[in-house]
C-alpha positions in Angstrom: -2.3 11.6 4.7 -1.5 10.4 1.3 1.8 8.9 0.4 3.2 7.2 -2.6 5.2 4.0 -2.5 8.1 2.8 -4.6 8.8 -0.8 -5.8 11.8 -2.0 -3.9 11.7 -5.8 -4.6 9.9 -8.2 -7.1 9.8 -11.9 -7.0 8.4 -13.8 -9.9 6.5 -17.1 -9.6 4.9 -19.5 -12.1 1.4 -18.0 -11.3 2.0 -14.4 -10.3 4.5 -12.2 -8.5 5.2 -10.7 -5.1 5.9 -7.0 -5.2 7.2 -5.2 -2.2 6.7 -1.4 -2.0 8.2 0.8 0.4 6.8 4.3 1.6 8.4 6.8 4.1 6.2 8.8 6.4 7.7 11.6 8.4 5.1 11.8 11.2 2.3 9.6 12.4 -1.1 9.9 11.0 -4.4 8.5 12.2 -5.2 7.3 8.6 -2.7 6.8 5.8 -3.7 6.3 2.1 -1.1 4.7 -0.2 -1.8 6.0 -3.7 -0.5 5.0 -7.1 -1.1 1.1 -6.6 -2.3 -1.0 -9.5 -6.0 -1.4 -10.1 -5.6 -5.2 -10.4 -4.3 -5.3 -6.7 -5.9 -8.2 -4.7 -6.7 -7.2 -1.3 -6.2 -10.6 0.4 -2.4 -10.9 0.2 -1.7 -7.2 1.3 0.6 -6.9 4.2 1.8 -3.8 6.2 4.9 -3.5 8.3 5.9 -0.4 10.2 9.0 0.7 12.1 9.1 2.9 15.1 6.2 3.4 17.6 3.3 3.1 15.1 0.6 0.4 15.3 -1.3 -0.9 12.3 -4.9 -1.8 13.5 -6.6 -2.4 10.0 -5.8 -2.7 6.3 -8.3 -1.9 3.6 -8.0 -2.0 -0.3 -10.4 0.0 -2.3 -10.7 1.7 -5.6 -11.3 5.5 -5.6 -13.4 6.6 -8.5 -12.6 10.0 -10.1 -15.0 12.7 -9.2 -17.5 13.6 -11.9 -16.9 16.7 -14.0 
């Protein structure tokens, strides 16, 4: 399942920023892909929080290359 997030909070620091994004999912999915994130996203500081009965077991950041025409 793919879902887009929206920016809900930004905190600026002297050497970067923290951007909080929120996405809503109506039903549980075995895998969830959050699309539309910036290419410069660093995978180390990515955190995920969930409400309800869902459990996060792993988080992976990657770049999906467009299909060749």
